[in-house]
N, C-alpha and C positions, 0 to 999 in steps of 0.2 A: 405625612412628613417623612422624608428619607433620612434615616439616622442610624448610627451605631452608638450603643450605650454600654460602657464598661461598668462593671461592679465587682465587689469582692475584695477590694484593697483594704488596707488597714495597717495597724501596728502589730508586729509579731516578733517574738524573740528569735535569736539565731538558732538554727536547727529546726525551726517550726515550718508550718505549711500554710499555704493559702491557695484557694482556687479562684481565679478570675473568670468572669463571664463577659461575653460580648454579644449583646442582643441586637439583632437587626430589625428595623421596622421600615415599612414603605418600599421594601424590595425583597426579592427572594435570595437569601444567602446562598442557596444551592448553586447559583450561577457564578459564584465569586470565589476567588482564592483569598484566603485570610492570612494576614501577617500580624504578629504581635511585635510592637516596638517598645523600647523604654528610653527614657531620658533622665539621667541622674543629674543632680545639681552641678552646674558648671561644666557639664560634658555634652557632647553631641548625641543626638538621638541615634540609636542603633536598633537594627532588626534582631530579634532574639529567636523567633521561631515562625515558621509558616506551614500551612497545610493546604494541599490541593483540594479540588472540589470533591473528589471521590475519597479523600482521606488516605489514598495509597501512598502519596508522597508527602513526607514531613521532613523538615530540616530545622536544625538547631545551631545556635551560636556555640562555639567551643566553651564559652564561659558558663553556660547553663546545661550543657549536654549531660545526660544522666540524672539530672535533678528536676528538670521541668518536662512536662508532657503536654503537647497540644492535641486538641480533639475538637470535633464539631458534631452537632446534632442538627442536621438539616431540617428534620421534621419540626424542631423547636426554633429554627431560624437563629441558632445560637452557637457560638464557638467558645472554647474554654482554654485556659492555661493553668494546669495544675503545677504548683510550685512547691517542691519539697526541699528539705535541707537548706533552708534559706540562710544567706550570709549577709552581713552588713553591706557588702558591696552590691547587693541586689536592690538596695534602696533606690527607688526611682518612680517617676510617673510612667505607668504602663498604658500604652495605647493599642487599640486594635484598629486595623484598616483592611479594606477589601478592594480588589480589582477584578473586573470581569475577565474570565479566562476560559479557554476550551476545557472540556471535560477531562481529557487525558493529559493536560499540561501539568508539568511539575511546578514547583515553586522555588523562589530564591529569596533568602533573607536580606540580600543586598539591594533588592529592588525597592525604591521609595516612591515610584509613580503609582499612586493609588486613586481609586475613584471616590472612596469614602473613608473618612477618618472619624474615630470617636474622640471625645474630649479628654479621656484619660482617667485613670484611677491611681491614687497614690499608695505605694507600698513602702512601708518603713520597717526595716529590720534592725532592731536595737534591743539591748538588754536594759 
């Protein structure tokens, strides 16, 4: 079965950290560009970070730049989003998504045309 499964969400205090994982099954993540999205209550979904197949190209939304780090381990068929210095405004459901792309192609966080989507993991930042 082809799927992406996110994990690692939860409740964390402001200033805390979480690491989200995105595990792929049924396909080889190595062939795909990965994007993390989030959707806060009452807001539209937004792309927050993306990573190219080779990990050379990474992009971040201004709102999370310097606090979040995207990475991938193709051998484990998994991508990650390390989130540090979390703020209440980071509260959202976080989704990972993937689309097939050329090896040397960069990524864009404003692209929403994906081949696969996960079901999301909830991150709540609150004291």
